[in-house]
CHARMM internal coordinates of N, CA and C (Angstrom, degrees):
IC EDIT
DIST 1 N 1 CA 1.4683
DIST 1 CA 1 C 1.5182
ANGL 1 N 1 CA 1 C 109.46
DIST 1 C 2 N 1.3026
ANGL 1 CA 1 C 2 N 115.75
DIHE 1 N 1 CA 1 C 2 N 142.71
DIST 2 N 2 CA 1.4634
ANGL 1 C 2 N 2 CA 120.48
DIHE 1 CA 1 C 2 N 2 CA -179.95
DIST 2 CA 2 C 1.5202
ANGL 2 N 2 CA 2 C 110.06
DIHE 1 C 2 N 2 CA 2 C -84.96
DIST 2 C 3 N 1.3271
ANGL 2 CA 2 C 3 N 115.33
DIHE 2 N 2 CA 2 C 3 N 143.78
DIST 3 N 3 CA 1.4589
ANGL 2 C 3 N 3 CA 120.37
DIHE 2 CA 2 C 3 N 3 CA -178.41
DIST 3 CA 3 C 1.5249
ANGL 3 N 3 CA 3 C 112.43
DIHE 2 C 3 N 3 CA 3 C -89.24
DIST 3 C 4 N 1.3155
ANGL 3 CA 3 C 4 N 116.94
DIHE 3 N 3 CA 3 C 4 N -32.95
DIST 4 N 4 CA 1.4618
ANGL 3 C 4 N 4 CA 120.06
DIHE 3 CA 3 C 4 N 4 CA -176.12
DIST 4 CA 4 C 1.5216
ANGL 4 N 4 CA 4 C 110.36
DIHE 3 C 4 N 4 CA 4 C -102.96
DIST 4 C 5 N 1.3246
ANGL 4 CA 4 C 5 N 115.58
DIHE 4 N 4 CA 4 C 5 N 162.25
DIST 5 N 5 CA 1.4617
ANGL 4 C 5 N 5 CA 119.04
DIHE 4 CA 4 C 5 N 5 CA 177.80
DIST 5 CA 5 C 1.5263
ANGL 5 N 5 CA 5 C 110.44
DIHE 4 C 5 N 5 CA 5 C -63.07
DIST 5 C 6 N 1.3293
ANGL 5 CA 5 C 6 N 116.60
DIHE 5 N 5 CA 5 C 6 N -36.10
DIST 6 N 6 CA 1.4666
ANGL 5 C 6 N 6 CA 120.03
DIHE 5 CA 5 C 6 N 6 CA 178.07
DIST 6 CA 6 C 1.5201
ANGL 6 N 6 CA 6 C 110.03
DIHE 5 C 6 N 6 CA 6 C -62.84
DIST 6 C 7 N 1.3209
ANGL 6 CA 6 C 7 N 116.34
DIHE 6 N 6 CA 6 C 7 N -45.24
DIST 7 N 7 CA 1.4574
ANGL 6 C 7 N 7 CA 120.51
DIHE 6 CA 6 C 7 N 7 CA 178.72
DIST 7 CA 7 C 1.5128
ANGL 7 N 7 CA 7 C 111.75
DIHE 6 C 7 N 7 CA 7 C -62.58
DIST 7 C 8 N 1.3185
ANGL 7 CA 7 C 8 N 116.30
DIHE 7 N 7 CA 7 C 8 N -39.54
DIST 8 N 8 CA 1.4587
ANGL 7 C 8 N 8 CA 120.79
DIHE 7 CA 7 C 8 N 8 CA 179.61
DIST 8 CA 8 C 1.5216
ANGL 8 N 8 CA 8 C 110.73
DIHE 7 C 8 N 8 CA 8 C -62.59
DIST 8 C 9 N 1.3329
ANGL 8 CA 8 C 9 N 116.72
DIHE 8 N 8 CA 8 C 9 N -47.18
DIST 9 N 9 CA 1.4556
ANGL 8 C 9 N 9 CA 119.98
DIHE 8 CA 8 C 9 N 9 CA 179.72
DIST 9 CA 9 C 1.5160
ANGL 9 N 9 CA 9 C 111.46
DIHE 8 C 9 N 9 CA 9 C -67.07
DIST 9 C 10 N 1.3310
ANGL 9 CA 9 C 10 N 116.97
DIHE 9 N 9 CA 9 C 10 N -35.38
DIST 10 N 10 CA 1.4614
ANGL 9 C 10 N 10 CA 119.71
DIHE 9 CA 9 C 10 N 10 CA 177.22
DIST 10 CA 10 C 1.5202
ANGL 10 N 10 CA 10 C 109.83
DIHE 9 C 10 N 10 CA 10 C -60.38
DIST 10 C 11 N 1.3324
ANGL 10 CA 10 C 11 N 116.30
DIHE 10 N 10 CA 10 C 11 N -42.55
DIST 11 N 11 CA 1.4604
ANGL 10 C 11 N 11 CA 120.73
DIHE 10 CA 10 C 11 N 11 CA 178.45
DIST 11 CA 11 C 1.5242
ANGL 11 N 11 CA 11 C 110.77
DIHE 10 C 11 N 11 CA 11 C -62.73
DIST 11 C 12 N 1.3236
ANGL 11 CA 11 C 12 N 116.43
DIHE 11 N 11 CA 11 C 12 N -44.31
DIST 12 N 12 CA 1.4638
ANGL 11 C 12 N 12 CA 120.59
DIHE 11 CA 11 C 12 N 12 CA 179.73
DIST 12 CA 12 C 1.5248
ANGL 12 N 12 CA 12 C 110.65
DIHE 11 C 12 N 12 CA 12 C -60.21
DIST 12 C 13 N 1.3483
ANGL 12 CA 12 C 13 N 116.03
DIHE 12 N 12 CA 12 C 13 N -46.41
DIST 13 N 13 CA 1.4645
ANGL 12 C 13 N 13 CA 119.02
DIHE 12 CA 12 C 13 N 13 CA -179.48
DIST 13 CA 13 C 1.5204
ANGL 13 N 13 CA 13 C 111.98
DIHE 12 C 13 N 13 CA 13 C -66.04
DIST 13 C 14 N 1.3366
ANGL 13 CA 13 C 14 N 116.61
DIHE 13 N 13 CA 13 C 14 N -42.38
DIST 14 N 14 CA 1.4572
ANGL 13 C 14 N 14 CA 120.65
DIHE 13 CA 13 C 14 N 14 CA -178.25
DIST 14 CA 14 C 1.5226
ANGL 14 N 14 CA 14 C 110.73
DIHE 13 C 14 N 14 CA 14 C -62.67
DIST 14 C 15 N 1.3323
ANGL 14 CA 14 C 15 N 116.70
DIHE 14 N 14 CA 14 C 15 N -37.98
DIST 15 N 15 CA 1.4567
ANGL 14 C 15 N 15 CA 121.13
DIHE 14 CA 14 C 15 N 15 CA -178.96
DIST 15 CA 15 C 1.5295
ANGL 15 N 15 CA 15 C 112.37
DIHE 14 C 15 N 15 CA 15 C -80.11
DIST 15 C 16 N 1.3231
ANGL 15 CA 15 C 16 N 116.55
DIHE 15 N 15 CA 15 C 16 N -3.21
DIST 16 N 16 CA 1.4583
ANGL 15 C 16 N 16 CA 119.57
DIHE 15 CA 15 C 16 N 16 CA 177.46
DIST 16 CA 16 C 1.5118
ANGL 16 N 16 CA 16 C 113.77
DIHE 15 C 16 N 16 CA 16 C 71.80
DIST 16 C 17 N 1.3417
ANGL 16 CA 16 C 17 N 116.92
DIHE 16 N 16 CA 16 C 17 N 26.39
DIST 17 N 17 CA 1.4606
ANGL 16 C 17 N 17 CA 119.39
DIHE 16 CA 16 C 17 N 17 CA -176.70
DIST 17 CA 17 C 1.5248
ANGL 17 N 17 CA 17 C 112.65
DIHE 16 C 17 N 17 CA 17 C -81.45
DIST 17 C 18 N 1.3172
ANGL 17 CA 17 C 18 N 116.32
DIHE 17 N 17 CA 17 C 18 N -16.88
DIST 18 N 18 CA 1.4609
ANGL 17 C 18 N 18 CA 119.57
DIHE 17 CA 17 C 18 N 18 CA 177.86
DIST 18 CA 18 C 1.5213
ANGL 18 N 18 CA 18 C 108.67
DIHE 17 C 18 N 18 CA 18 C -150.60
DIST 18 C 19 N 1.3000
ANGL 18 CA 18 C 19 N 116.21
DIHE 18 N 18 CA 18 C 19 N 172.05
DIST 19 N 19 CA 1.4605
ANGL 18 C 19 N 19 CA 121.02
DIHE 18 CA 18 C 19 N 19 CA -178.29
DIST 19 CA 19 C 1.5230
ANGL 19 N 19 CA 19 C 110.80
DIHE 18 C 19 N 19 CA 19 C -87.76
DIST 19 C 20 N 1.3122
ANGL 19 CA 19 C 20 N 116.56
DIHE 19 N 19 CA 19 C 20 N 120.40
DIST 20 N 20 CA 1.4640
ANGL 19 C 20 N 20 CA 120.53
DIHE 19 CA 19 C 20 N 20 CA 178.72
DIST 20 CA 20 C 1.5220
ANGL 20 N 20 CA 20 C 110.49
DIHE 19 C 20 N 20 CA 20 C -60.65
DIST 20 C 21 N 1.3276
ANGL 20 CA 20 C 21 N 117.13
DIHE 20 N 20 CA 20 C 21 N -41.34
DIST 21 N 21 CA 1.4629
ANGL 20 C 21 N 21 CA 120.45
DIHE 20 CA 20 C 21 N 21 CA -178.01
DIST 21 CA 21 C 1.5246
ANGL 21 N 21 CA 21 C 111.91
DIHE 20 C 21 N 21 CA 21 C -61.75
DIST 21 C 22 N 1.3248
ANGL 21 CA 21 C 22 N 116.45
DIHE 21 N 21 CA 21 C 22 N -32.28
DIST 22 N 22 CA 1.4616
ANGL 21 C 22 N 22 CA 119.12
DIHE 21 CA 21 C 22 N 22 CA -178.25
DIST 22 CA 22 C 1.5243
ANGL 22 N 22 CA 22 C 112.07
DIHE 21 C 22 N 22 CA 22 C -77.98
DIST 22 C 23 N 1.3263
ANGL 22 CA 22 C 23 N 117.03
DIHE 22 N 22 CA 22 C 23 N -37.95
DIST 23 N 23 CA 1.4584
ANGL 22 C 23 N 23 CA 119.49
DIHE 22 CA 22 C 23 N 23 CA -170.04
DIST 23 CA 23 C 1.5237
ANGL 23 N 23 CA 23 C 115.69
DIHE 22 C 23 N 23 CA 23 C -104.16
DIST 23 C 24 N 1.3251
ANGL 23 CA 23 C 24 N 117.72
DIHE 23 N 23 CA 23 C 24 N -9.29
DIST 24 N 24 CA 1.4598
ANGL 23 C 24 N 24 CA 117.79
DIHE 23 CA 23 C 24 N 24 CA -179.43
DIST 24 CA 24 C 1.5269
ANGL 24 N 24 CA 24 C 110.12
DIHE 23 C 24 N 24 CA 24 C -68.07
DIST 24 C 25 N 1.3205
ANGL 24 CA 24 C 25 N 116.47
DIHE 24 N 24 CA 24 C 25 N 142.14
DIST 25 N 25 CA 1.4592
ANGL 24 C 25 N 25 CA 120.76
DIHE 24 CA 24 C 25 N 25 CA -179.27
DIST 25 CA 25 C 1.5096
ANGL 25 N 25 CA 25 C 111.48
DIHE 24 C 25 N 25 CA 25 C -85.19
DIST 25 C 26 N 1.3033
ANGL 25 CA 25 C 26 N 115.58
DIHE 25 N 25 CA 25 C 26 N 161.20
DIST 26 N 26 CA 1.4580
ANGL 25 C 26 N 26 CA 121.21
DIHE 25 CA 25 C 26 N 26 CA 173.56
DIST 26 CA 26 C 1.5175
ANGL 26 N 26 CA 26 C 108.02
DIHE 25 C 26 N 26 CA 26 C -114.17
DIST 26 C 27 N 1.3110
ANGL 26 CA 26 C 27 N 115.88
DIHE 26 N 26 CA 26 C 27 N 119.64
DIST 27 N 27 CA 1.4559
ANGL 26 C 27 N 27 CA 120.17
DIHE 26 CA 26 C 27 N 27 CA 177.91
DIST 27 CA 27 C 1.5257
ANGL 27 N 27 CA 27 C 107.76
DIHE 26 C 27 N 27 CA 27 C -79.42
DIST 27 C 28 N 1.3305
ANGL 27 CA 27 C 28 N 116.93
DIHE 27 N 27 CA 27 C 28 N 117.31
DIST 28 N 28 CA 1.4557
ANGL 27 C 28 N 28 CA 119.18
DIHE 27 CA 27 C 28 N 28 CA -175.62
DIST 28 CA 28 C 1.5220
ANGL 28 N 28 CA 28 C 113.46
DIHE 27 C 28 N 28 CA 28 C -109.66
DIST 28 C 29 N 1.3224
ANGL 28 CA 28 C 29 N 118.44
DIHE 28 N 28 CA 28 C 29 N -6.79
DIST 29 N 29 CA 1.4682
ANGL 28 C 29 N 29 CA 120.16
DIHE 28 CA 28 C 29 N 29 CA 176.92
DIST 29 CA 29 C 1.5165
ANGL 29 N 29 CA 29 C 109.45
DIHE 28 C 29 N 29 CA 29 C -161.08
DIST 29 C 30 N 1.3224
ANGL 29 CA 29 C 30 N 116.24
DIHE 29 N 29 CA 29 C 30 N 137.71
DIST 30 N 30 CA 1.4630
ANGL 29 C 30 N 30 CA 121.78
DIHE 29 CA 29 C 30 N 30 CA 176.13
DIST 30 CA 30 C 1.5180
ANGL 30 N 30 CA 30 C 107.60
DIHE 29 C 30 N 30 CA 30 C -129.70
DIST 30 C 31 N 1.3316
ANGL 30 CA 30 C 31 N 116.67
DIHE 30 N 30 CA 30 C 31 N 131.82
DIST 31 N 31 CA 1.4605
ANGL 30 C 31 N 31 CA 119.31
DIHE 30 CA 30 C 31 N 31 CA 175.10
DIST 31 CA 31 C 1.5181
ANGL 31 N 31 CA 31 C 109.57
DIHE 30 C 31 N 31 CA 31 C -131.94
DIST 31 C 32 N 1.3218
ANGL 31 CA 31 C 32 N 115.25
DIHE 31 N 31 CA 31 C 32 N 145.75
DIST 32 N 32 CA 1.4620
ANGL 31 C 32 N 32 CA 120.84
DIHE 31 CA 31 C 32 N 32 CA -178.98
DIST 32 CA 32 C 1.5215
ANGL 32 N 32 CA 32 C 109.94
DIHE 31 C 32 N 32 CA 32 C -74.68
DIST 32 C 33 N 1.3327
ANGL 32 CA 32 C 33 N 116.11
DIHE 32 N 32 CA 32 C 33 N 146.05
DIST 33 N 33 CA 1.4584
ANGL 32 C 33 N 33 CA 121.43
DIHE 32 CA 32 C 33 N 33 CA 175.27
DIST 33 CA 33 C 1.5259
ANGL 33 N 33 CA 33 C 107.85
DIHE 32 C 33 N 33 CA 33 C -82.08
DIST 33 C 34 N 1.3166
ANGL 33 CA 33 C 34 N 116.46
DIHE 33 N 33 CA 33 C 34 N 123.85
DIST 34 N 34 CA 1.4657
ANGL 33 C 34 N 34 CA 121.13
DIHE 33 CA 33 C 34 N 34 CA -176.95
DIST 34 CA 34 C 1.5286
ANGL 34 N 34 CA 34 C 110.11
DIHE 33 C 34 N 34 CA 34 C -64.50
DIST 34 C 35 N 1.3252
ANGL 34 CA 34 C 35 N 115.75
DIHE 34 N 34 CA 34 C 35 N 129.87
DIST 35 N 35 CA 1.4553
ANGL 34 C 35 N 35 CA 120.73
DIHE 34 CA 34 C 35 N 35 CA 177.25
DIST 35 CA 35 C 1.5156
ANGL 35 N 35 CA 35 C 114.75
DIHE 34 C 35 N 35 CA 35 C 83.59
DIST 35 C 36 N 1.3152
ANGL 35 CA 35 C 36 N 117.41
DIHE 35 N 35 CA 35 C 36 N 1.54
DIST 36 N 36 CA 1.4661
ANGL 35 C 36 N 36 CA 120.76
DIHE 35 CA 35 C 36 N 36 CA -179.73
DIST 36 CA 36 C 1.5254
ANGL 36 N 36 CA 36 C 109.33
DIHE 35 C 36 N 36 CA 36 C -124.11
DIST 36 C 37 N 1.3147
ANGL 36 CA 36 C 37 N 116.47
DIHE 36 N 36 CA 36 C 37 N 130.58
DIST 37 N 37 CA 1.4587
ANGL 36 C 37 N 37 CA 120.14
DIHE 36 CA 36 C 37 N 37 CA 177.20
DIST 37 CA 37 C 1.5237
ANGL 37 N 37 CA 37 C 110.12
DIHE 36 C 37 N 37 CA 37 C -82.19
DIST 37 C 38 N 1.3165
ANGL 37 CA 37 C 38 N 115.88
DIHE 37 N 37 CA 37 C 38 N 136.96
DIST 38 N 38 CA 1.4659
ANGL 37 C 38 N 38 CA 121.76
DIHE 37 CA 37 C 38 N 38 CA 176.42
DIST 38 CA 38 C 1.5260
ANGL 38 N 38 CA 38 C 113.01
DIHE 37 C 38 N 38 CA 38 C 57.92
DIST 38 C 39 N 1.3385
ANGL 38 CA 38 C 39 N 116.58
DIHE 38 N 38 CA 38 C 39 N 31.95
DIST 39 N 39 CA 1.4618
ANGL 38 C 39 N 39 CA 121.02
DIHE 38 CA 38 C 39 N 39 CA 175.26
DIST 39 CA 39 C 1.5288
ANGL 39 N 39 CA 39 C 107.61
DIHE 38 C 39 N 39 CA 39 C -120.10
DIST 39 C 40 N 1.3148
ANGL 39 CA 39 C 40 N 116.16
DIHE 39 N 39 CA 39 C 40 N 130.85
DIST 40 N 40 CA 1.4602
ANGL 39 C 40 N 40 CA 119.93
DIHE 39 CA 39 C 40 N 40 CA -175.85
DIST 40 CA 40 C 1.5213
ANGL 40 N 40 CA 40 C 110.45
DIHE 39 C 40 N 40 CA 40 C -137.98
DIST 40 C 41 N 1.3205
ANGL 40 CA 40 C 41 N 115.22
DIHE 40 N 40 CA 40 C 41 N 153.49
DIST 41 N 41 CA 1.4591
ANGL 40 C 41 N 41 CA 121.16
DIHE 40 CA 40 C 41 N 41 CA 172.49
DIST 41 CA 41 C 1.5236
ANGL 41 N 41 CA 41 C 106.63
DIHE 40 C 41 N 41 CA 41 C -105.57
DIST 41 C 42 N 1.3128
ANGL 41 CA 41 C 42 N 116.64
DIHE 41 N 41 CA 41 C 42 N 124.32
DIST 42 N 42 CA 1.4610
ANGL 41 C 42 N 42 CA 120.98
DIHE 41 CA 41 C 42 N 42 CA 179.44
DIST 42 CA 42 C 1.5259
ANGL 42 N 42 CA 42 C 108.86
DIHE 41 C 42 N 42 CA 42 C -111.07
DIST 42 C 43 N 1.3123
ANGL 42 CA 42 C 43 N 115.81
DIHE 42 N 42 CA 42 C 43 N 129.24
DIST 43 N 43 CA 1.4572
ANGL 42 C 43 N 43 CA 121.51
DIHE 42 CA 42 C 43 N 43 CA 176.92
DIST 43 CA 43 C 1.5275
ANGL 43 N 43 CA 43 C 107.69
DIHE 42 C 43 N 43 CA 43 C -96.06
DIST 43 C 44 N 1.3170
ANGL 43 CA 43 C 44 N 116.18
DIHE 43 N 43 CA 43 C 44 N 122.51
DIST 44 N 44 CA 1.4599
ANGL 43 C 44 N 44 CA 120.85
DIHE 43 CA 43 C 44 N 44 CA -174.37
DIST 44 CA 44 C 1.5276
ANGL 44 N 44 CA 44 C 109.83
DIHE 43 C 44 N 44 CA 44 C -120.17
DIST 44 C 45 N 1.3117
ANGL 44 CA 44 C 45 N 115.86
DIHE 44 N 44 CA 44 C 45 N 133.96
DIST 45 N 45 CA 1.4618
ANGL 44 C 45 N 45 CA 121.24
DIHE 44 CA 44 C 45 N 45 CA 178.29
DIST 45 CA 45 C 1.5245
ANGL 45 N 45 CA 45 C 109.58
DIHE 44 C 45 N 45 CA 45 C -114.51
DIST 45 C 46 N 1.3227
ANGL 45 CA 45 C 46 N 115.49
DIHE 45 N 45 CA 45 C 46 N 142.60
DIST 46 N 46 CA 1.4613
ANGL 45 C 46 N 46 CA 121.68
DIHE 45 CA 45 C 46 N 46 CA 176.91
DIST 46 CA 46 C 1.5271
ANGL 46 N 46 CA 46 C 108.64
DIHE 45 C 46 N 46 CA 46 C -119.22
DIST 46 C 47 N 1.3167
ANGL 46 CA 46 C 47 N 117.70
DIHE 46 N 46 CA 46 C 47 N 142.10
DIST 47 N 47 CA 1.4681
ANGL 46 C 47 N 47 CA 119.43
DIHE 46 CA 46 C 47 N 47 CA 177.31
DIST 47 CA 47 C 1.5255
ANGL 47 N 47 CA 47 C 110.22
DIHE 46 C 47 N 47 CA 47 C -65.31
DIST 47 C 48 N 1.3215
ANGL 47 CA 47 C 48 N 117.12
DIHE 47 N 47 CA 47 C 48 N 140.20
DIST 48 N 48 CA 1.4626
ANGL 47 C 48 N 48 CA 121.32
DIHE 47 CA 47 C 48 N 48 CA -175.89
DIST 48 CA 48 C 1.5217
ANGL 48 N 48 CA 48 C 113.52
DIHE 47 C 48 N 48 CA 48 C -97.59
DIST 48 C 49 N 1.3155
ANGL 48 CA 48 C 49 N 116.93
DIHE 48 N 48 CA 48 C 49 N -11.95
DIST 49 N 49 CA 1.4662
ANGL 48 C 49 N 49 CA 118.29
DIHE 48 CA 48 C 49 N 49 CA -177.29
DIST 49 CA 49 C 1.5102
ANGL 49 N 49 CA 49 C 112.37
DIHE 48 C 49 N 49 CA 49 C -85.33
END
COOR INIT
IC SEED 1 N 1 CA 1 C
IC BUILD
């Protein structure tokens, strides 16, 4: 079993339980976390239809 949401979705996609094209997110903005090295905030959008 996957511990993270990313791992869970990876398992779902790998097993062919859903369509990757339908559910994959689109990262539309990334910003660095102030005061933290190699830390970023990613804004992800998913299609609603």
